[in-house]
N, C-alpha and C positions, 0 to 999 in steps of 0.2 A: 712385622710391620703393624702398627696400630691403625685401626680404622676409626674414622671420625664420623659423627653424625652431622648432617647438614640440616639446619633448621630454617624453615620458611614459614612466615606468618601469612595466612590467607585472609585477605580482606573480605568481609561478609558481603560487601557491595560489588566486589569484582572477583568472584570466585574463579571464573574461567581464566582470567588473566593470571591469577596466582598459580593456577595449575599449569598454565603454559610456562611460567617461570620455573616451576618445579621440574617440568619435563626437560628444560634446557639445563638446569643444574644436575639433573640425573645423568645426563650424557657424560659429564666430567667428574661425577662423584664416585666415591668408593666407600662402601660401608652401609650406612643407614641414612634414610631421608625421613625427617620428622616434619610433618605439616601441622602447624598450629591452626586448628579449626575452631578455636574458642569464639571467634567473631562470626562464624557461619551459622545462620539460622535455617537456611534452606538451600537445596541444590537443584539447579535448573537441569533439564535434560542434556543440554550441550556440555555442562560441567560433569555430569554423570558419565557421558561418553569419554570425556577427557580423563576422568579418573580410571576408567577401564583401560584406556590406552597407556596411562602412566603405570598402572599395575603390570601390564604386559611388558612394557619396557624394563621395569624393575626385575621382573622374572627372568628376562633375557640376560640381564647383568648379574643375576644372583644377588640382588640387593633387597633389603627390606624397607618397607614404607610404614611408618607409624603415624596415626592421626591423634594429635593431642587435643583434648578438650572438645571432642565431638559431642554434640547434644544427642539426646535420645531420638529426636525427630530425624536428624541426619543419619544416625545409626539405622533407624527403621528403613529409610530410603535405600541405604546401601544394602541392607538385608534383603529387601524386596528385589533389588537388582542383582542379588547373589554376588556381591562384592566384598562382604565382610570378611570372608576367609582369606582374602588377598591383602588385607591390611592388618596391622597391629593397632591396638587402641590403648591410649594412655590418659590418665587424669591430669 
């Protein structure tokens, strides 16, 4: 059975809402979840907590989450929060 990637574009102004949508899609998805972070310039603490929750849910389902287009600043925040190892990164 082929697995498909589910792609979700995260709006830079509504990161938390986009991550909530990703959490809902994750519940029914099988394969890989790709979050397009190209419009995200910063991550608020609540969104960071949601990303940690999303990574935990993906681990439980044995799924992978990739962040596409994450900026260096976003990567640094995820690195400081020790979350980079839980996500894949794409250009």
